[in-house]
N, C-alpha and C positions, 0 to 999 in steps of 0.2 A: 411970661414960660408958659408954653403949652404943657398942660398935664397929660402923664403917660395913661393911655388906657389899656386895659387888660382885659382879655376876651374873657367871658362868661364860661362857665364849664361845660355848658350845654351848647356851646357855641360852635360851630365847626371848625376841623382842625385847619390850620393855616400851611398851606404849603411851601417849601422851599428848598435851596439848595445851599450848599455850604461845602466849601473847598478849601482844606488845609487850616481847618479853624478859623475862617474870616467868615464875616458877615456877609450874606448876600444883599445886593441893591434892594432899598426899600419899595416895596410896590404902592400907586396911588389909591386910597379908599374912595370909594363912593358916598361913604357916609362923612358928613362933617367934614371931610377933608382931611379927617386923622390918619397919620402915617401908623400903618400897622408897625408891629414889632417882628423883628428878624429871628425865625426860629433854626437851630442849628439839629441835623440827622445824626445821629451816633453812629460811628464807624461799626460798619459790618462784621459781627464776631463769627471766629471759623467753625462752622458746624462739626458735630460730631458725625462718624459715618465711616464707610468704606470706601477707599481710595483707589482707582485703578491706575496704575503706573505702567505705560509703555515703554519696554527697552529694547533696543535692537537685538535681533538674535544671535549677532557675532560678538555680544559684549555681556553675554548670558555665563556665569562659570560656576561651576558644580561646588559649592562651598558647604560641608558638613555642619549642621546646627550647632551651636557653641555648645551645648551638652553634649553631643555625642563626639566632639572634635578628639578630647582627650583619648576617648574609647578608640577612636579611629587610628590616632597616631601609635598608641601602645600594640594594638594590632597588628599595624604594619610593620613595627619593630619588631615583634615577636615572628612575625613568618621570614622578616629578612635573616632574622639572626638563627631560626631553626635549618634554613637553607644552607647559610654561609657554615652553619656547625657540621652538618653531613657533608657537604663538599670537602670540609678542611679534612675531616675523619676519612673520609674515601683516599685524599690525597695521600695522608699520613700512612695509612694500609698499604697503597700501592708503593708508595716510596722505599717502606720497611720490605715488602717483598723484593723489589728491585734489588735492591742494598743486599740482601741475604743471598738473591741467586747470585749476584756477582762474587760476591765473598766466597760462595761454595763453589764458584766456577774456576775462581786462582786458586781455592786451596786443592781441587781436583787436578787443575794442570801440575800444581807446582808438584804434588804427590806423585803423579803418573811419572813425570819426567824425572824425579830424584829416587824414587822406588824402584819402578818399571817391574811391576808386579807380574806373574806368570801363573799359571796354573799349576796345580801340582800332578805329578804323574803317577799312575798307580798300575802294575802290573802283579801276573799271578805267574811264581815261579814253579811250583810243583805241588800237586794233589795227589794226597794218599787216601785210598777209599778200603773200607771193609765193612763187612755187614751186608753183603750182596753174595747170594749165590745164584747165577742163571740157569746153573744146571739143573734145579731143581724148581718145580711151580711154586715158590714161594712168592706169594700175592702182596703179603703183608712185612714186608723186609723192615728192617731198624738201622740203617746205615749209618756210617760215621766218617766224616771227610777232614782231614787235615791240610787246611790250606795255608800256603806259605804264601805271604801278600809283600809287595817290594813299592813300599812310599818312597816317591824321590820329590823333596822341597827344592826348586830351582832357584829359588829369590835368595839374593843377598841382603836383604833387609827386612823380610818378613819372617817371622816365627810361628808356628803352629801347634795349637793346645786340641789333642784330639779327646773329644768327652766321652762320657759312660754312655750315654743313651744311644748307642749305636747298634746296626744291626746287619747280619750277611745271611743271604738265602740263596741255596744252590738249587737248580728247578731242572727238570729234564722235558722236553716235551708240554710246558706250562702244566706240570705236576710237580710239586716240591717237594725234594727230597730229606733237605734237612735245613735245618735255623743255626744262628750263634750269633757272637758278638765280636767287635774288636775290641783288643787291649786301649787302655787311655793312657794317653804319654804326651810329651813335649817334644816337635822335631824343630830342632834351631834351622839356622838358615844353610842353604847350599849343601844340606844333610840327606842320607838316604839311609832309610830303617826299613829293615826286613824282619818281619815277623808273623809268627804261625799261629793260627786259630784252630778250634776244633769245633766243627759243628756236626750237631747230631740229629738223628730224627728216628721218632718212635712208631714203629708198627703204622706205617704210611701205608694207604690205599694204592694199591698200583693196578692200573687196569690192565689188561689183557691185551690191548693195543700197545701200551708202551713196554710191556715185559717182552713181547716179541720184539720188540723195535730196539731194545737193547740188545737182545740175543744176536738178532741181524747184524747190528752195527759193531759188534764185539768181535764176531766172526771176520768182518773188514778191518776192525783195528782202526776203527774210527768212531768215538761216541761224543757226540757233541753236547756239550753242558753251558748253563748260564748261571752268572753270580751276580747278584745284585746285593751292592754294599751301600750302606746311607750311614753316616757317620758325622756329627756336630762339630765342628771346627771354630775355635776363635782365634784370629791373626794378631801378631803382636808388631806393632809399627811405631817407632820410634819411642819404645818404652810404654805404649799404650797399647790395652787390651780391647778388642773389640767385642760386639756383640756375637752371638752365636750363629754360626753361617751352616746351612744345610750343603754337606758335599754328598753326592750321589755319583756311584761307580758301577758302570754296568760291563760286564767281561763275559766275552764269550769265548770260551776253551773248549779244544778238542784234544781228548787223552784217546790211549791204546784200547784200555782196558778199565773194566772196574776191579780194581786188585790195589793191593798195600803198594805193590811195585810199579803202578801207573805212571806213564809219562805223558808231558803235557807237549803234543804234537804243534798246537797255533794257539796263539792268543791273542784279543783284540779288547782293549778297554776305552770306554768313552766315561770321559769326566764331565758332570754339570754341577756346575757350582752355582748357589743363590745366595746374594742376588746380584752382586755389582761387578766388580771389574774383571773378571776372567771370562 
């Protein structure tokens, strides 16, 4: 049996190939006819480094890093939740306003068809004047007017409370002659109330032009006067008392003379009620 020959350490390496762990075919040696020992090459180990992987463009997806995925989801959730909350809030507000308008419209329609509200009517029945002496040149008179007012409430389902903070003024040619107030009282439905109020002026400044106009108009028997009334009124409907409503009355009256026995020749009153149904 032939001995195995081991190569020396300083001998050149013997090259060979190996596949799947099997020895390669022995090579013939020129020295002594001995057969060299087959060598095995170790499997190549993967080297550390940077790898470049080419991926088709249509297969690239934007995916957040794992560390930011949770933050991204939370931010998106807050954004969607905020938008949803704002939209829901606006929807509730619009729905509430629409419902309120519909309810008020129905109530106003029922109220109008049931009560049929009408504006109150006013007129001046008589005026008694004292304190004027047009025969002398008195440019600072202190006149006194006793005015009888007729107030009519034509409504069958509305009562009226006349308040205390009222005012009445009589003027001629934009010069205020006297002032006063109306009495406070309650006027029921379908009611006519006649009352007299006393208006006074103290040492008013009467221009020469107005004094001369009064003398000329008295000779003709036609003296125009203007009465402005303003009174706060609260209406009562179905047992419910409303808030205060300002009733303004402007009356143009013509009398024959400035005296106690003066007579009303003509009268025309306009009523302005704030704010609503009349």
